[in-house]
N, C-alpha and C positions, 0 to 999 in steps of 0.2 A: 506813414511807413516808419517802422522802428529802425534805429541805426544798427550797425553790425553787432555791437556789443549787446544791445538790448535784445536784438533778435536771437543771438546765440543763447542768451540767458533764458529766454522764453522757450526755445526749442529744448534746451537742456532740462528745463523744469517738467516738460511733458513726458509722461511715461510712454514708452515706445516699444514696439516689437520689430525685430529684423527678420525678414523672411527670404532674403536672397543675399547670402554671403557664403563664399567658398572658403573653407578652412585653410586650404593651401594658399589662398590669396591674401591671407592675413599675416604671412611670414615676412616680418620686417627684416631688412638686411642685417641689422645688428644681432638679432636673434639667430639668423641663419649662420652668421660667422661664429657665434658662440657654440652652436651645435656642431658645426664642422670641426672646430678645434677639439671639442669634447670627444668626437668620434674619430679623431685622427685622420681626417680626410681633407683634401684640397678643395676649398670652395670654388664655385664656378667663376668668380671674379676675384681679382687680386686684392681688392679692399672695398669697404662700404661705399666710398664715394664713387668708385668706378661702377659698382652695382647700381647705385641710384642714377648715375648718368645714362645707364642702359634703359631706364624707364621712360624713354620717349618712343612711343609706338606709332606705327603707321596704320595699323589695323589690328584686328583680333589675332591673326596668325602671328604677327611679329611680337605681340604680347605673350602668346602661348609659348613661344620659344624660350623667352626669359623665365617665364613662370615655371616651366618644367625643369629648367636648369637649376633654379633655386630649390625646387622641391627635392632634388637629388640628395640634399644633405640630411634628409629625414630618414633615420635608420632604426631607432629604438623606440620602445614604448614610452620612455621618458621624453624623447623628442616630440612625440605627438601630444603627450600631456602638456608639455611646456608651450607648444604652439597654441593649443586650444585654450589653455589657461590665460595666456597673454591676451588673446582676443576677448575672452569673457570678462577678464578684469577691466579691460578698457571699456567694454560695453557697459559694465556696471557703473563706471564713472560717468557715462553719458545718459544714465537713467533708462537704459534698455532693460525691460522686465522679462522679455521672452525672446528666444532666438530659435530659428529653424535653420540649422546649419547644414550646408552641403559638404560632402567629402567625395573624393575621387579614388575609389579602390584601385582602378586600373593603372593610375599613375604610380602606385606603390607596388602592386603585384608584379607589374612589368619589370621592376627593379629588384625583384626577389625579396620584397618585404611582405610577409604574409599577414592575413587578417588577424591572426593571433598576436601580432605586434601592434599594428596601428589602431585596431578597433578598441582594445582595452585602454590604451592611452587616452583616446578621445572620450570614451565613455566615463572613465574615472574623473576626468576634468569636468564633464557636464554634471556629474553627480556632486562633486565638490562645489561647483558654482551654485547649484541650487541650495545647498546647505549653508554655504559661507557668504554668498553674494546675493541670494534671493532671486537668481535668474532661472526661470524654467526653460526647458529646451525640448526640441524634437530633432532627430538626426535623419537626414535625407541622403541616401546613397545615389550618386549620379553616375550615369554611364557616359563614356566618351563617344560622341556620335561619329567621330571620324575613325573609330575602330569597328571591326565587324560586329554585327548584331549577335552573332554566335558567341563572341567573347562576353558581351553583356549578359547573355543568358547564363553563361558559365559562372560569371561573377554573382549573379542573383542566387544561383543554387549554392555557390560556395559560402554565401553569407548566411546560410540557414541557421547556424548556431547562434547568430546574433539577431535573428529576425524579429524577436520580441522587443529588441532595443532600437530597431531601425523603423522609423515611422512611415517612411515613404521612399520612392525612387524618383529620380530626375534625369534629365538629358541635357548635357552641356558640351563644351568645346566647340570646335569649328562648325559653323552652322551651314554655310552655303554649300549646296551639293549633297547634303545629307538630310533629306526630308524625314519628318516624323514617322511616316509609314514604314520605314525600314525597321523600326523597333516595335511594331505592333504586337508581335508574339511575346516579346520580353515584358511589355507593359501589361498584357493580358494575364500573364502568369503572376506578375506582381499583384495585380488586382485580385487574383484568386487567393492570394495569401492575406488579403485584407489591408494591403499597403496603400497609402495615399500616392497620387501620381501628379507630378509637375513636370514642366518641360520648358527649356529655353526655346523661344520662337519669336520671329519678327524683330530680331536685333539687326543682324546683317542679312538674314534671310527674308524672303517676301512675306506679305500678309497671309498668303495661302498656307504658309507653314503654321501660322496660328490656328487656322481652321483645321489643318491636319493634326495638330497636337490635340485638339478637342475631339475630333472625330475618330482618329486612328489610335490614339493613345489613351483616350478617356481622361485627359489632363483636367485636374480640378483647379489649377492655377497656372497662369502663363508667366514665365520669367522673361522680363523685358517687355516684348509685345509692342514696342513703340511704333512699328510700321503698320499696326492695325488700322491707323487713320487713313491709309491708302485705299481701304475698302469699306465704304459706308455701310454696306449690308453686314459686314463682320462687326463693325462698331455697334450697330443696332443689336446684333445677337449677343455680344459681350455685355452690353447694358442690360438687356432683357434677362439674361441668365445669371447676371451678377458674378461674372467670372473675374476674379482678382488678377491684377497685373502688377508684378513686382518690378518696378522701374528703378533704374540705377543711373541718376543724372550725370554724376562726375565720370563714371565709367563710359557712358555714351559719348561724352565730349573727348575724353582721352583716347578712345579707340576710333574716333572719327566717324561714329555712327551719325552724329549731328555736328555741324560746323562749330557751334559755340553754345554756351549755356543759354544765351538770350534767344536762341533759335530752337531750344529743346521743346518738344511737344507736350510736356507734363501738364501745363495749365490748360492747353486745348483738350487734352484727354480728360481732365477733371470737368471742364465745362461741358463736355459731351456726355457726362453722366457715368463715365467708366469708374470702376472701383480700383483706384490707383493707390499703390503704396510706394514709399521711398526707401531705398536700400543702398548698401555700399559696394556690393559685388565682390571686388578684390581690392580692399582698401589700402593694402600696403603698396600696391602698384598703381592705382588708378585715381589718386587725387584726394582721398580722405575717407574718414569713417562716417558713421551714420549722421551725427549732428552736422558735420561738414556738408553732407549732401543736402540736408534740409536747408541750411543757411544759404549756400551758394545758389540753390534753385530759387529760394524765396527772393533773394536780392535781384537776380537776373530777370525773373519772371514776374516780379511784383506780387508775390503771394501775400495774402493777408493773414492775420492771426487766425481767422476762422478757417482759411484754407489749410493752415498748418495743423489745426486741431482735427480737421477732417482726415488729413493724412495719417496722423497718429491713431485716430480711431479706426481707420481702415486697416492699419497694420495688425490690430487685434481681430477685427472682423474677418480678415482674410486668413488668419492663422488656423492651425489644426487643433487649437485648444477646444475644450468642451464649452458649452454655452454658458455654464455658470462662471467659469474662469473668465471668459470674454466679458461678461457683464460686470464683473469686479474691475477689470482693467479699464473698461469704458467709463465707469464711474470715476475711477482715479484720474483719467484724462480730463474729464469735465471739471473735476475739482481743481486740478492743477491749472487749467485754463482760466478759471475764475479768480485766481489769486492775484 
């Protein structure tokens, strides 16, 4: 087993994709306070240290309360550009080659910030990152499942001017009590536009939500999905259909989905033949960025170098990149692993 420094250097060297990261969840307190000052508004906490002290969560709902409070500082196109650029620059430093970035329009529309403000800021940052940092990207518009499905449908239709720049739709926020079937009509309409579909399922919600996301929403990828192991028939289906699962180990520990990293099901999921990827979810709040997730999971679960290579390869296989691009990235992973 490699020591921590060697392990970190190895993970750093591997080209990686990140498929489950919420833009709003990358807002570090220092940036939030700079943006608040620029906009002449009072931040939700008196100082950075107080904000960080609030990042001790009992569950998903307690996290969301802080998450939305911090998001309230985002007002201008420049704010959204700065937020996206900060994440992308950090990702480039971790040898992330491709990102499929979630964003939550309802979190901003509800505050009176229109699509014409936040979408251009995000999109320009993605374009600049590809040109200057070499990171390709896809943008995924998520709907808040604890809001009415009618609102999600309205958002989908409001986004029509940007539809050629938004690769897919997702479903996030509080899971328990909001089964995927509620959003069947929304996802069917998104599918009619040729948009990819992903959904959070099987994080706090039961394994049946994973099945519902597949059957009711036509989800091509499941975000989290750790509770799938509770249903052997579902595991068999996920393996057979090669459905990717975007697992977020540090998030699962911080939000008490699992008691500790040592008890995380990631290795069991891999051993079961599931196509698992590792991601950071909301890294500013939940314990670390992509390399941190690989390293902490590897140490706690005894993952081998070969396991880490498989996870990096899976991150590209599970992406919405074309086959030729996937092949190039997979070759780059193999080359890096051989050094």
